[in-house]
N, C-alpha and C positions, 0 to 999 in steps of 0.2 A: 904283347906291344910294351916296348921300353919307353919310360920318359927320358928320350935323349936330349931334350930340350934342356935338362939340368947342366949348367956349367958354371964355371968361375968367371966372373967379368973383371977386366982390367981396368976399366974407364969409368971407375967410381969417382966422385969428386974428393971425399975425404976418407981419412982412415983412423978408426978408434975413437977418439975422444969426440965428444958432442960440439958440433960447430954452432954458430950463431943462428945459421939457417935451420937446422934440426931442432934448436930450442925453440924457435919461433913456431916450428909445426907442432911441437908438443903443446905450447901454449894455445894455438890455435883449435888443436883437437879438444883440449880440456874446455875452453869456453864455448866452443860450438856445440859439444855433448851436453854441456848444462842447459845451454838454450833450446836444444833439441828436446830433451827429456824434461823440460819445463812444460812443454806444450803438447807434443805428440801423445804420449801416452794418457793424457787426459781428454782428447778429443771424444773418444768413444764415451766417456764418462757424460761429458756435457753434452753431447748429441742426443743421448739414449735418457738420461737422468734430468737434464735441464730444459731440453727441447722437446722431448718426447718423441722422437725419432724412433721406427722400429729398427731392429738389430741388422736387418738386411740393407735398409738404406744407408745407415751410419757405416756398416761395413764397406759398402760400396764407394762411399766418398773417400774413406781412409785408402781403399784400394788403389784409388786413382793416383794417388801421390808414390805408391810403392810401385806401380806399373811405369809411370813416367819416368821414376828415378832408374829403376833396372832396365827398363826397354829402352832409354836413350843413351846410357852410359857408354857403350860402344862407340857411338857417333860422336859423343862429347870427349871421350878418351882419345880417339883420332884428333879431334880438334886441339886437345891439350898437347900433344906431342907435336903440333904443327905452330901453335902461337905461343907456346910456352906455359910453364906450370903456373907462376905467379899469376899470370893475367887469367888464366881460366879459373884458378881457385877464387880471384876476387870477382870476377864475373858472376860465378856460380853462388858466391855468398851473397853478393848484392841481389841476385835474383831471389834467393831463399828470403832475405829481408822484406821484399815485396811480397811474397806469398804469406808469410807469417802475419805481417802488417794487415793484408786483406782478410785473413781469419778473424780479425778483430773489428772489422769495419762491415762486412756483410752481415745477412740475417736470414738467408733462405738456402735451401740446398744446394741450388745452381751455382750461388756465389762461393759457398764452402767447396764445391767440386773444382771451381776454377783456382780457387787458393791452393787447395792440394794439388793440382797439376802444377801451378808455378813453382810450390815448394818442391815438387819432386824433380822439375827441370833443373832447379838450383842444385839439389843434392847430384844430379847426373853430371852435371859440369865439375862440381869440385871434388866429388870422390875420387874420380880415377885420377885427377891431377894431383891431388894430395898424396895417394898412395905412390904415384909416379915421382912426387918430390921426395917422400921417404925413402925410395929405392934409390935414387939419384946421390942422396947426400949421406951415404955411408957405405963403408966396405961391405964386401960379401961376408964376411966372418962376424960381423956386427948385426946382420940382418935379423936374425932370430930374436936378439935382445931387445933392438929396435921396434919392430912390430909387436914384441910383447909388452914394452912400455906404452906404446900408442893403444893397446886394448886395455891396458890397466886404467890409463887415463880417460878412455872412454867410459868406463865403469865408474869411476868417480863421477862422472857426469851422470850417469844412470842412478846412482846413488842421491847425489844432491838435487838434481833437477826436479824430480816428482815432488820432493818435500818442498821446495820454494814455490812450485807450480800449486799445489793445494793450497798453501797459505795464501797465495794471490787469488786463486778461485774463490776463496770466501768472500772476496771484494767484488770482483767483477771478471768475466772472462777475457773481455777486451784487455784488461791490465796485463793478464797472463800473456796474451799474444804480443802486445807492445814490448814486453818485458823480453820475451824470447826473441823479438825481432832486435832489441837493443842488444842483446849478446852477439848476435850475428854482425851487428853494426860494429860492435868492438872487435871481433876478430877481423872484420874487414880492415879496419884501422890497424890493426896489429899487424896483418898480411903485408899491407901497404908500406909500413915503416921497416918492418924485421925482415921479411922475406927476401932474399937474393933473387935477380931476375930470372935464372933458370930458363933461358929462351929455348923454344923447342927443338930437339936435335932434327926432328923430321923436315923441320924448314930449311935445313942446310943442305939442299939437293936432292933428298930423299921424296919420292913422288907418293901419293896417295895410294894408289891402286897396287903397286908393288908390296905396301905392307899389308893391305886386306888379303891379297893374294897368297902372300907369306903364311898368314894366320890360318887360312882355309886350306893350305896345302901340310900345316904342321899337325900330323895326325895324332903325336902325342900329346900336344897340346888340347887338341879336341878331345882326345879321350879322357883326359884329366877333368876337363869342363863337364863331361857327361857324369863322372863320378862326382864332381861338385854339386850336379842337380840332386842327386841322391842325399849327400851331405846335408845339404840346405833344406830340403824335406824333412829330414830329421829334426835339424836345428829349429825350425818354426813350430816343432810341437811343444815347445816352451810355453808359447802363448796360445796354443789350442788345447792340447790334451791336460795341462796343467789345471786351467780354469774349469774343464769338463770334470776332472776328477775331485776338484775342490767343491763343486756344486752338489756333488754325491755325498762328500765326507764333512765339509765343514759347515758349521753353523752361520758363520759370517764369510761371506765368500770375499769380503775385502781384505781378508787376511792373505789372499793370494799376494797382495805387494809385499808383504813381509817375506814371503818365500822369495820373491824376485830380489828383494833387497838383500837377504842374507847370501844369496848366491852372487850377486855382485860384490859384497864385501869379501867373499871367499877369494873371488878372482882377483880383486885388489890386493889381497894379503900374499897369494900364492903364484900368481900368473908368471912373474918373473923369474925368481929361483927355480920352479917345479921345470919351465920349459929349458931354462939355461942348463940345469942338470941333465935332462933328458936328451939335449941336442948335441951334448958333448958324449954321449954314450949309444943313441939310436939314430938311424938314418931317419930324415924327413918323412919320407913316405910310410915307414914304420910307426912314425908318430900318428901320422894321418890314421892309419889302420888301427892303432889303439884308441884314439881319442873317438873315431866312429864308433867302433865298438861299445865303448862306455856310454855314448849317447842312447844305442840301442838297448843295452843293458838297463839304463836307468828307466826306459820305458816299462821294461819286463817288472821292474822294482815297484813301478806305479800301481801295477795289478794286485800288488799285495799291502798297499797302504791303507791304514786304518783310522787315521787322524791326521793332526797338524805336525806332529813330531816325526811320524814316519813318512809324511809327505816332504817335510824338510830335509831328510836324509836323501830321499830321490832327487830332489831339486839340486842337492849339493853334488850328488854323483854327476847328473847332467852338467851341472856347471864345470866339473872336473873335465868332463869330455870337450865342452867349448874351450876351456882353456889350452887344450892340446891343438884342437882342430883349426881354429879361426887365425891365429897368427900364423901358423904353420902353412896353412893354405896361401897367405898373404906372400909368404917367403918363397912357396913354391911357384906362384905365379910370376914374381919378380925374377925367377931363375929361368922362366922360359924365354923371357924378353931379352932385348939388348937397350942400351942407353938411347936408341932413336925410338923406342916404342913401349915404353913402360906404361903410360897411361892408356895406350890402346888395348894393351893385354889386359890391364885391370878392367877397362871398360867392357871387353867383351865377355869376360865372366859375369858381368853384370846379367846377362841373358840366362845364365845358369841359375843366378840367384832367383830371377823373376820365374823361371819354369819351376825350380825347385820350390818357391813358395807357393806357387799355384797347386802343384801336385801334392805338396804336404799339408796344405790347407784342405783342399776340396777332398783328397784321399782320405786323410785323417778324420775329417767331419763325416764322410760317407760311413767309416768303420765305426765311428761312435755312434752315430744313427743307427746303424745295423745292431751294435750291442743294445742299445736302450730298446730297440723294438723286438728284441729276441732274447734268448736264455744264453747266447754267447757273449758274456760279458768280458772274456779273456782276448777274444779274437784281435781288437785293436793293439793291445799290448804286445801279444805275442807276434803278431804280423809285424810290428814296428821294430821288435828285437830281431826277428830274422831277416828283415830288410837291412838294419843296421850291420848284422853280421855279415851279410852277402857283400856289401860294400867294403867292410873291413878286409874281408878275405882278399878281394880284388887288390886292394891297397898294397896288401902285405906280399902279395905274389908278385906284383909289379916291383915292389922294392928289392925282393930278392933276386927277381931277372935282372935289375939295375946294378946290384952288387956283383953278379956273375959277370954281367958284360963288362965291369970295371975291371974286375981281375983278369978277364980274358984280354 
C-alpha cells in the first residue's frame, strides 16, 4: 500500500517568509504551552500528595481530559474546517480557560473530573484548528521547518511551565490554576487581535458527509493512522516506562523531572537544524522509520541503565526519536489533506493518539507488572524494542514503494 495522498499543494496562502498570521500562531503556541505545563503535569502531584487520592483515582481523572481531547478532535476538526480556524481556536481557548479556572474552584473528585472534561473539550477544538492554520499559512517547502519551530516552542513551554507551576504551588494550588487560565486568556486576546480570519474552506460549498466519506475511502491515510497508533503507543512510554525504571534505580524519584527537562532542552537546541538537514536528504516516510526505530531502541537501552546518568542517556536518545517523529508526522498529515480539510484530517488522527495512548499505557503497564512479578525483567524493554522495529520496517518499506512509484 502506497501513501498516494502525499502531494504538493498549490493553494497555500503565503510562500517563504514569516507572515503576521504565522507569527501570531507561534506566540499562541508558546503562551499556551507555558500555561498548559504550569498546571497539567502538577495535577497528579497535587491529587496524590496533597489530597491523598489513590493512584487509580488520580489517573482516571487525568485520563478524562485526554479521552475528551483526542476522542472529540475529529468532530471538532470538521467544525473548524466549516466555521473557520480563528473562530474555532478562540472558542477552544475560551472553553479551556473555563476548565482550568474550575480546577481552582472545585474541591472533590467529581468536580475535578468535570474540569478535566471541559479542559479536554477546549483542546479538542483548538488543536486541529491550530494545526490547520499552520498548514494553511505556509508553503509546502516550508512545512518541515514550520512544524519543527512549533515543536520547539512547545518544548520551551515544557521547560518553563513546570518551574513556574512548582513555585506557585508553594503558595496555593488555586493560584496555579488561575495563573494557567490567565495564560490562556492572554492567548485568547492575542488570537483575537493578531490572527487573520482564515474562514473555513468547507463552508464555501463543500458539504459535510462527502468530506467524511473521502477520509473513510482514503486507504492510504487510514493505513497511516494505523501506524500512528503504534508510534504513539511508543511515545507515551516516556511518561510510563521512565518513572517505572526510575523507581527501581533512583533514590529520589523526583529526579525524573530533571530527565524530562534535559530532553526538552535538547529538543529546543537541535529540533530545527536536525530535521532541516535530514529533510533535505531523506524522504519523510524514511524519517518516520528512523525516528520510530530510535524510540524502540531507547526502550532497549533502558534495560541496561544502572543509575541517573545512564537513564539520562536513554532519555536523550528517546528525545531524538521524538524530534524526528512528531513534526514529520504533522507534515505528513497535512500532505494527505487539501485546503478544505486540514483540521478535519488533523482531528481524525486524534483517534489514533487516543487508541495509541490507551494501548501504550495499558500494554506497557501489563508488561511491567509481568516483569515485576516474575524473573523476566527484560521482557517489557525487548518487547517495546521489537514493536518499534516492526513499525519502523513498515514505514521504511512504504517509503521505498512510494519512491519506486514516483520513478514509474
